[in-house]
N, C-alpha and C positions, 0 to 999 in steps of 0.2 A: 155041794157045800165046800169041798175042798178046793175047787176051782175058784169059788167067790172069794175064799180066804186069801188064796194066792194073788188074785187080781187086786183085792183091797190092799194087801200088803205091798204089792208092787206100786201102786198108786200113792200110798202113804209114805214110801220110803223117802228119806231125806236125800237130797241131792249132795253129791260129793263136793269138796272144796273147789276142785277144778271146774265143775259145773257152775258152781256160784260165782266163780270169777268170770267165766264166760258170760253168763247172764248178766252180771254187773257191767262188763265191758259192752255188751250189746245195748244196754240201757244208756250208758254215759259216754260211749266212745265219741260220738259226734261233738259233744261238749268239750272233751279233751282235745280233740283235733282243732276245734275252733280256738281254744285257748292257747295252743302252741303256735298256731298260725298268727293269731293276734300279737303274741309276744315277740314273734320274729319281725312281723311288720313294724311294731313299735321300735324295736332294736335297730332295724335298718333305718328308719326315719330319723332317730336320734343321732345315729352315727352320721347320717348325711347332713344333718343340720350342724352338728358340731364341726364337721369338715369344711362346710361351705360358709360359715359366718366370717365376716371380715376381721381382721386383727384389730383389736380395740386400742392398743398401744402404739400410737402413730410416731411419738417422739422417741421412743426407746428402741435400740437396736443392740441386742446382746452381742452381735458380732462386730460392732463398730465401737472401738475403744474411745474415740474422740467424743462421740455422742454420749457414751456413759460417763466420761469424765466431766463433760459440760453439765450434765444432769446432776452429778454428785456435787459440783461446785455450786450450782444453784440452790440445791438442798441445804448445804453447809452455810451459804449466805443467809438464807431465810431463817435458819435455826439460829444463827449468830445474831441476827436483828431481833428476833423474838425473844431470846433469852439474854441478850446484852453481852455476849462474849466479845464481839467486835463492833466498834462504834460504826454507825452508818455515816454515809458521806454527808457533810453539812450542806445546807442549802445557801444560796448566794446571800440571802438576808442574814443568815447565821454567821457567814464568813465575815461580812461587813461589821457586824456586832463585835465579833471576836477581835478583829483587827483594830476596831476603835477602842475597845476595852484594853487591849495589849498596848496600844500607843498611850492611852491614859495612864496605865500603871507604869510604864517605862518613864513617862514624863515625871510622875510622882518619885520614882526612884532616882532619877537624875537630880531632882531638886534636893532630895535628902543627902545625897552624896556631896553636894557642894558646900 
């Protein structure tokens, strides 16, 4: 009877925390290893893709001041045209109209002065 109680107590004894961790690792270790390997592969792939992609900004060169100045002037010109800060270059037709109008007004002023 004493032997039976001892065996039952031995079999029903709770496993220690260390043994529980070992059992859990035995159960899930392959999934943990797979997750770590997958994360490493994804990391290497993303780094490789980011290093190998071509430069998207063809016209810009941060080391070339002339190109930067040209780009800045173009942006300023476009902004000036859009917001009316600087008048745009008149077309040939507009120049002819302005010259004709100026000549007409000058003729009127000359007549008034006489």
